[in-house]
C-alpha positions as CSV (number, residue, x, y, z in Angstrom):
1,M,0.0,0.0,0.0
2,N,2.8,2.3,0.8
3,E,4.4,1.9,-2.7
4,I,1.1,2.8,-4.4
5,T,0.9,5.9,-2.3
6,Q,4.3,6.8,-3.4
7,I,3.5,6.2,-7.1
8,V,0.3,8.3,-7.0
9,V,2.2,11.2,-5.3
10,A,4.9,10.9,-7.9
11,V,2.5,11.0,-10.9
12,A,0.7,13.8,-9.2
13,G,3.8,15.7,-8.8
14,I,4.7,15.4,-12.5
15,L,1.1,16.1,-13.7
16,T,0.2,19.1,-11.5
17,P,2.6,21.5,-13.3
18,A,1.5,20.4,-16.8
19,L,-2.2,20.7,-15.7
20,C,-1.7,24.2,-14.3
21,L,0.1,25.3,-17.5
22,W,-2.8,23.9,-19.7
23,V,-5.4,25.8,-17.5
24,A,-3.3,28.9,-17.8
25,N,-3.3,28.7,-21.5
26,L,-7.0,28.2,-21.6
27,V,-7.5,31.4,-19.5
28,K,-5.1,33.5,-21.7
29,K,-7.0,32.2,-24.8
30,Y,-10.6,32.6,-23.7
31,I,-10.8,35.4,-21.0
32,P,-10.2,38.9,-22.3
33,T,-7.4,40.8,-20.6
34,K,-7.6,44.4,-19.5
35,P,-5.2,45.6,-22.5
36,L,-7.7,43.7,-24.9
37,L,-10.7,45.4,-23.4
38,Q,-9.1,48.8,-23.6
39,A,-8.0,48.3,-27.2
40,L,-11.6,47.1,-28.0
41,E,-13.1,50.3,-26.6
42,Q,-10.8,52.6,-28.6
43,F,-10.8,50.5,-31.8
44,A,-14.5,50.2,-31.8
45,K,-14.9,54.0,-31.8
46,D,-12.5,54.2,-34.5
47,A,-14.2,51.6,-36.5
48,V,-17.6,53.3,-36.1
49,V,-16.2,56.6,-37.3
50,L,-14.4,54.8,-40.2
51,A,-17.6,53.2,-41.3
52,E,-19.4,56.6,-41.2
53,K,-16.6,58.2,-43.2
54,A,-16.7,55.5,-45.8
55,G,-20.6,55.7,-46.1
56,A,-20.7,52.0,-46.2
57,P,-24.3,50.6,-46.8
58,D,-23.9,48.1,-44.0
59,K,-22.1,50.2,-41.5
60,M,-22.1,47.4,-38.8
61,Q,-20.6,44.9,-41.0
62,Y,-17.9,47.3,-42.3
63,A,-17.0,48.5,-38.7
64,E,-16.8,44.8,-37.7
65,V,-14.3,44.0,-40.4
66,M,-12.4,47.1,-39.7
67,L,-12.2,46.2,-35.9
68,Q,-11.0,42.7,-36.5
69,D,-8.3,44.1,-38.9
70,M,-7.3,46.6,-36.1
71,L,-7.1,44.0,-33.5
72,V,-5.0,41.7,-35.7
73,R,-2.5,44.4,-36.5
74,A,-2.3,45.1,-32.7
75,G,-1.3,41.6,-32.0
76,F,-4.7,40.0,-30.9
77,D,-5.7,36.9,-32.8
78,K,-8.9,35.6,-31.2
79,Q,-12.1,37.6,-31.7
80,D,-15.6,36.7,-30.6
81,T,-18.1,38.2,-33.0
82,D,-20.7,38.8,-30.5
83,L,-18.3,40.7,-28.2
84,L,-17.0,42.8,-31.3
85,R,-20.6,43.6,-32.3
86,G,-21.4,44.6,-28.6
87,C,-18.3,47.0,-28.5
88,L,-19.4,48.5,-31.8
89,E,-23.0,49.1,-30.6
90,H,-21.7,50.5,-27.4
91,A,-19.2,52.7,-29.3
92,Y,-21.9,53.9,-31.7
93,C,-24.2,54.9,-28.7
94,E,-21.5,56.9,-27.2
95,L,-20.6,58.6,-30.5
96,K,-24.2,58.9,-31.9
97,E,-24.5,62.7,-31.4
98,D,-21.2,63.5,-32.8
99,I,-21.8,61.2,-35.9
100,E,-25.2,62.6,-36.5
101,R,-23.8,66.2,-36.3
102,V,-20.7,65.6,-38.4
103,Y,-21.9,63.0,-41.1
104,S,-25.5,63.8,-41.6
105,T,-26.4,65.5,-44.8
106,P,-28.0,68.9,-44.3
107,K,-31.7,68.9,-45.0
108,I,-32.4,71.3,-47.8
109,K,-35.8,72.8,-47.9
110,P,-37.4,72.6,-51.2
111,A,-37.6,76.0,-53.0
112,E,-41.0,77.5,-52.8
113,P,-42.7,77.8,-56.2
114,S,-42.6,81.3,-57.4
115,G,-46.3,82.4,-57.6
116,G,-46.3,85.4,-59.8
117,E,-49.6,87.1,-60.4
118,D,-51.0,86.9,-63.9
């Protein structure tokens, strides 16, 4: 019985660091870090503005592609589409007034018909 206990302890001593490393890699891979969240916030705002400037017909799709590209260039390789869309919607809500003021076309009143008397 004592030999079995020693074998179990030896195997556990070998497997524990490997298991911890594997769990740490999973955490890094699937849980966003603070720098990623800060980058997402700023990049999402930039992507929304770029979509408005470009006049893209599907602004959300255009902004999502731009946001993914920005994140890849910044060194992030895993993106969750739902997370990106949520960030873009949040950025749009924060920038809505500025976007409407800067990028909306001014409403031109139609000229009134000249009603000359005959």
